[in-house]
C-alpha positions, -999 to 999 in steps of 0.1 A, spaced: 360 397 505 336 416 528 314 440 500 293 456 520 305 485 530 320 490 498 284 483 482 270 512 509 300 534 497 290 525 458 326 523 454 348 500 429 348 467 434 384 448 428 380 412 416 415 399 425 404 364 405 400 380 374 427 404 379 394 435 371 377 462 391 340 466 387 320 497 385 289 500 406 264 513 376 238 548 387 204 549 380 214 573 356 234 547 342 212 523 340 191 541 324 211 548 296 210 511 285 173 505 294 160 485 328 147 456 301 180 449 290 195 455 324 175 427 337 185 404 309 212 415 308 223 405 345 204 376 348 225 362 314 258 370 334 246 348 371 229 321 349 238 289 375 229 256 373 206 259 400 183 275 382 175 236 365 158 214 392 176 188 410 184 153 397 193 164 356 223 142 353 234 166 318 244 190 342 273 170 360 294 179 333 286 210 330 301 249 343 281 281 346 302 297 317 297 266 296 259 279 298 268 312 302 288 308 269 258 287 253 235 311 258 256 340 245 260 316 213 223 306 207 201 342 216 218 375 200 192 395 222 209 382 252 247 387 247 237 427 238 219 429 267 249 414 286 273 436 261 255 463 275 257 456 309 294 446 312 296 480 294 286 501 322 302 479 352 333 480 331 333 512 316 371 513 311 376 486 295 372 466 259 353 438 267 359 409 235 335 375 232 360 348 224 350 311 218 360 300 252 363 333 274 358 370 280 391 394 272 393 424 288 416 450 279 426 478 297 460 501 286 473 473 268 467 448 297 443 419 291 421 399 315 408 368 305 372 354 321 366 319 312 356 286 330 383 287 358 372 323 378 338 330 360 321 323 392 345 349 411 330 374 384 293 364 394 298 365 431 311 399 425 281 412 400 255 388 421 260 417 451 265 448 424 231 435 409 213 425 442 208 392 428 199 377 463 201 331 463 169 329 460 162 347 431 186 326 417 167 297 423 132 306 413 114 292 381 135 262 381 130 235 356 135 204 336 151 207 305 132 189 278 165 167 263 203 168 265 214 194 240 227 222 260 208 249 233 179 236 247 190 241 279 199 277 272 168 288 260 145 272 289 167 286 315 164 320 300 127 319 294 124 316 331 151 345 335 131 365 319 100 361 341 121 374 370 133 402 349 101 413 346 92 406 381 119 432 389 103 461 374 105 452 340 67 445 335 42 465 317 36 477 354 63 505 353 93 510 360 109 503 396 137 524 398 113 553 388 89 542 417 119 539 443 137 577 432 101 592 431 91 576 468 128 591 477 125 621 467 92 631 480 99 612 512 133 625 520 137 666 523 178 655 521 178 640 487 165 657 454 158 636 420 191 644 410 206 631 444 186 596 433 195 592 403 235 592 414 225 563 434 236 523 428 212 495 426 225 484 459 219 521 476 184 529 463 171 492 473 187 502 510 173 533 512 140 524 502 135 494 525 153 517 555 128 546 547 100 519 549 107 508 585 116 542 595 78 554 584 63 527 601 77 528 637 71 566 634 35 562 624 37 536 656 50 562 679 21 590 662 -4 566 672 7 558 709 9 595 716 -24 600 701 -34 575 727 -42 551 704 -29 509 713 -14 495 684 -17 454 681 18 451 679 50 467 674 75 475 642 109 464 639 136 487 645 139 512 618 180 509 625 181 475 622 204 453 600 184 448 572 218 434 552 
């Protein structure tokens, strides 16, 4: 399914393999649970075998869902963060963690996510949370032994580092920075408008805005008689 327009419009996204409809959280909804828990939960939901260095024989019989459920069993803080992220992504569902599955209940109808369709769920969430394949594969490492719990702990330590790089470190809130930039830079958007944006939308607008600024500065410089050494990218180019 081509999600590009849906992501830009901020609409809900169906996940037919799971019989679910995902809501794209707005920044104000992410703020309600906090960026730290949001990034921690989002990374846990998108756990992947590729986070571990290639050549680890132990992973041959494992799947992403097994590793995810191991993390949920071993790390209560990650489980709580995942619950919060799922609540703002599937606000119309009651979500239950079962030993071998996740149960989503809406209007008396049950939808089950297990090892058979978990990766379909991950694929959509990865797009909604803007987790690129390169960020998923960052920080690969070899587990110390063959215990699944140890793998889970090592995986999540790596994911916490990525979460920090995405704006949850002591340097401040990345979303707050982007909202402040767009509010000042764009006459068409207020802070209240920015609060209604999804993660995909604000990252898109921020990148497009910076492309425009570079292009505009180049034009102004040339009109003033300057001769820049290089030409900026077309600010209207495809960035996805």
